[in-house]
GUVO-883738 format. One record per atom (N, C-alpha, C): residue number from 1; residue in three letters; atom name; x, y, z. Coordinates in steps of 0.05 Angstrom, whole numbers, plus 5000, padded with zeros to 4 digits. Layout:
N
k  r  a  c1  c2  c3
NUM  ala  CA  X  Y  Z
...
END
This chain:
80
k  r  a  c1  c2  c3
1  leu  N  8087  7742  1397
1  leu  CA  8102  7734  1423
1  leu  C  8111  7759  1434
2  lys  N  8101  7767  1457
2  lys  CA  8114  7785  1477
2  lys  C  8120  7783  1500
3  gly  N  8135  7795  1516
3  gly  CA  8148  7794  1541
3  gly  C  8165  7774  1549
4  arg  N  8181  7780  1569
4  arg  CA  8196  7759  1578
4  arg  C  8189  7729  1595
5  gly  N  8161  7734  1601
5  gly  CA  8143  7714  1610
5  gly  C  8141  7693  1594
6  ala  N  8137  7697  1563
6  ala  CA  8127  7682  1538
6  ala  C  8142  7670  1532
7  leu  N  8174  7685  1537
7  leu  CA  8197  7671  1527
7  leu  C  8212  7644  1549
8  glu  N  8207  7653  1574
8  glu  CA  8211  7626  1601
8  glu  C  8186  7601  1594
9  ser  N  8160  7614  1581
9  ser  CA  8139  7596  1585
9  ser  C  8149  7577  1551
10  met  N  8169  7586  1543
10  met  CA  8178  7564  1522
10  met  C  8202  7552  1530
11  gly  N  8212  7556  1553
11  gly  CA  8233  7538  1565
11  gly  C  8253  7550  1555
12  leu  N  8259  7573  1550
12  leu  CA  8287  7587  1538
12  leu  C  8294  7604  1574
13  lys  N  8325  7603  1567
13  lys  CA  8341  7605  1586
13  lys  C  8346  7629  1580
14  leu  N  8340  7651  1602
14  leu  CA  8356  7683  1603
14  leu  C  8369  7686  1619
15  lys  N  8379  7711  1612
15  lys  CA  8400  7722  1632
15  lys  C  8377  7737  1645
16  lys  N  8391  7752  1673
16  lys  CA  8367  7769  1691
16  lys  C  8366  7801  1681
17  gly  N  8351  7801  1677
17  gly  CA  8345  7831  1670
17  gly  C  8337  7836  1648
18  asp  N  8342  7857  1627
18  asp  CA  8332  7871  1605
18  asp  C  8339  7848  1583
19  val  N  8318  7835  1576
19  val  CA  8323  7814  1553
19  val  C  8306  7815  1529
20  gln  N  8280  7819  1540
20  gln  CA  8259  7826  1522
20  gln  C  8239  7845  1534
21  lys  N  8235  7873  1516
21  lys  CA  8212  7888  1532
21  lys  C  8191  7881  1525
22  glu  N  8175  7887  1550
22  glu  CA  8146  7880  1547
22  glu  C  8131  7875  1528
23  asp  N  8120  7900  1518
23  asp  CA  8106  7900  1494
23  asp  C  8122  7909  1459
24  ala  N  8137  7881  1470
24  ala  CA  8148  7886  1441
24  ala  C  8155  7855  1426
25  asp  N  8144  7851  1396
25  asp  CA  8147  7829  1384
25  asp  C  8170  7819  1383
26  val  N  8166  7786  1378
26  val  CA  8196  7767  1375
26  val  C  8184  7748  1351
27  ser  N  8193  7753  1324
27  ser  CA  8182  7731  1301
27  ser  C  8182  7702  1313
28  ser  N  8154  7685  1306
28  ser  CA  8157  7656  1312
28  ser  C  8183  7645  1299
29  asn  N  8194  7653  1276
29  asn  CA  8210  7638  1267
29  asn  C  8242  7643  1280
30  leu  N  8238  7665  1293
30  leu  CA  8268  7660  1311
30  leu  C  8269  7655  1337
31  leu  N  8236  7651  1346
31  leu  CA  8239  7629  1371
31  leu  C  8237  7599  1366
32  glu  N  8234  7596  1338
32  glu  CA  8232  7568  1334
32  glu  C  8268  7564  1332
33  leu  N  8284  7580  1324
33  leu  CA  8309  7576  1319
33  leu  C  8324  7574  1351
34  ala  N  8312  7594  1368
34  ala  CA  8322  7601  1393
34  ala  C  8320  7567  1402
35  ala  N  8305  7551  1403
35  ala  CA  8302  7535  1411
35  ala  C  8314  7508  1402
36  lys  N  8326  7512  1385
36  lys  CA  8344  7489  1375
36  lys  C  8366  7504  1372
37  ile  N  8373  7527  1380
37  ile  CA  8404  7540  1381
37  ile  C  8407  7533  1415
38  gln  N  8389  7532  1432
38  gln  CA  8390  7518  1467
38  gln  C  8393  7491  1468
39  gly  N  8382  7475  1449
39  gly  CA  8389  7447  1450
39  gly  C  8411  7444  1436
40  ala  N  8423  7457  1424
40  ala  CA  8440  7447  1403
40  ala  C  8474  7452  1399
41  ile  N  8474  7479  1416
41  ile  CA  8492  7485  1419
41  ile  C  8518  7478  1442
42  pro  N  8534  7465  1436
42  pro  CA  8548  7460  1461
42  pro  C  8559  7475  1476
43  gly  N  8554  7478  1507
43  gly  CA  8556  7501  1528
43  gly  C  8538  7518  1527
44  phe  N  8520  7515  1519
44  phe  CA  8498  7537  1513
44  phe  C  8497  7555  1547
45  asp  N  8495  7574  1548
45  asp  CA  8489  7588  1574
45  asp  C  8463  7590  1580
46  tyr  N  8454  7621  1557
46  tyr  CA  8436  7634  1566
46  tyr  C  8424  7657  1541
47  phe  N  8403  7668  1536
47  phe  CA  8402  7680  1514
47  phe  C  8401  7714  1528
48  ser  N  8417  7732  1520
48  ser  CA  8421  7756  1531
48  ser  C  8405  7778  1515
49  gly  N  8394  7774  1497
49  gly  CA  8379  7796  1488
49  gly  C  8363  7787  1463
50  phe  N  8342  7792  1464
50  phe  CA  8321  7786  1436
50  phe  C  8315  7814  1420
51  asn  N  8282  7825  1437
51  asn  CA  8280  7855  1429
51  asn  C  8275  7863  1458
52  asp  N  8294  7869  1465
52  asp  CA  8303  7888  1483
52  asp  C  8300  7919  1490
53  lys  N  8300  7932  1509
53  lys  CA  8307  7956  1514
53  lys  C  8325  7971  1496
54  tyr  N  8350  7963  1506
54  tyr  CA  8379  7963  1496
54  tyr  C  8377  7970  1463
55  his  N  8376  7946  1448
55  his  CA  8371  7949  1419
55  his  C  8358  7966  1407
56  gln  N  8332  7976  1423
56  gln  CA  8316  7996  1415
56  gln  C  8328  8026  1405
57  glu  N  8353  8026  1409
57  glu  CA  8363  8047  1400
57  glu  C  8372  8048  1376
58  ser  N  8377  8035  1363
58  ser  CA  8392  8019  1329
58  ser  C  8378  8024  1319
59  asp  N  8384  8033  1294
59  asp  CA  8369  8034  1269
59  asp  C  8379  8016  1253
60  thr  N  8401  7997  1250
60  thr  CA  8411  7980  1230
60  thr  C  8408  7949  1248
61  ser  N  8395  7945  1268
61  ser  CA  8400  7927  1286
61  ser  C  8370  7913  1281
62  lys  N  8370  7883  1278
62  lys  CA  8351  7872  1275
62  lys  C  8329  7869  1297
63  his  N  8346  7869  1315
63  his  CA  8326  7861  1346
63  his  C  8299  7881  1349
64  pro  N  8302  7902  1345
64  pro  CA  8286  7922  1349
64  pro  C  8253  7910  1334
65  lys  N  8254  7895  1304
65  lys  CA  8245  7881  1288
65  lys  C  8230  7856  1299
66  gly  N  8240  7847  1319
66  gly  CA  8236  7816  1329
66  gly  C  8259  7798  1312
67  met  N  8283  7796  1299
67  met  CA  8292  7785  1277
67  met  C  8313  7771  1293
68  ala  N  8330  7783  1316
68  ala  CA  8351  7775  1326
68  ala  C  8357  7772  1350
69  ala  N  8367  7751  1361
69  ala  CA  8367  7741  1390
69  ala  C  8407  7741  1394
70  asp  N  8415  7752  1421
70  asp  CA  8443  7749  1430
70  asp  C  8439  7724  1446
71  phe  N  8462  7709  1450
71  phe  CA  8464  7685  1470
71  phe  C  8500  7677  1471
72  thr  N  8500  7673  1495
72  thr  CA  8529  7660  1510
72  thr  C  8532  7633  1509
73  val  N  8554  7627  1513
73  val  CA  8557  7598  1521
73  val  C  8580  7606  1539
74  lys  N  8583  7576  1562
74  lys  CA  8597  7582  1579
74  lys  C  8626  7580  1587
75  glu  N  8639  7572  1564
75  glu  CA  8664  7569  1560
75  glu  C  8670  7574  1526
76  lys  N  8697  7584  1530
76  lys  CA  8707  7591  1506
76  lys  C  8704  7565  1482
77  pro  N  8691  7568  1457
77  pro  CA  8688  7537  1438
77  pro  C  8720  7538  1431
78  tyr  N  8724  7510  1427
78  tyr  CA  8753  7506  1416
78  tyr  C  8751  7480  1388
79  ile  N  8762  7483  1371
79  ile  CA  8759  7469  1346
79  ile  C  8773  7445  1352
80  leu  N  8762  7418  1349
80  leu  CA  8780  7399  1342
80  leu  C  8794  7393  1317
END
């Protein structure tokens, strides 16, 4: 799967800007996990990075391999 539009077509909430490089792949397993995260994490806000331009600079990151995603929550989590 490639490009921001493909991620949005799956219903994933993305921040504005660089989230997915247009010609970069993302693992289908990661996409399945992302959908679960979005639906299950309380206060989920958006995904801020998949295989984006920012992470292309790293030799150790899993992002350039399409195996990592970053996301944010609306409020700081707390433990009951």
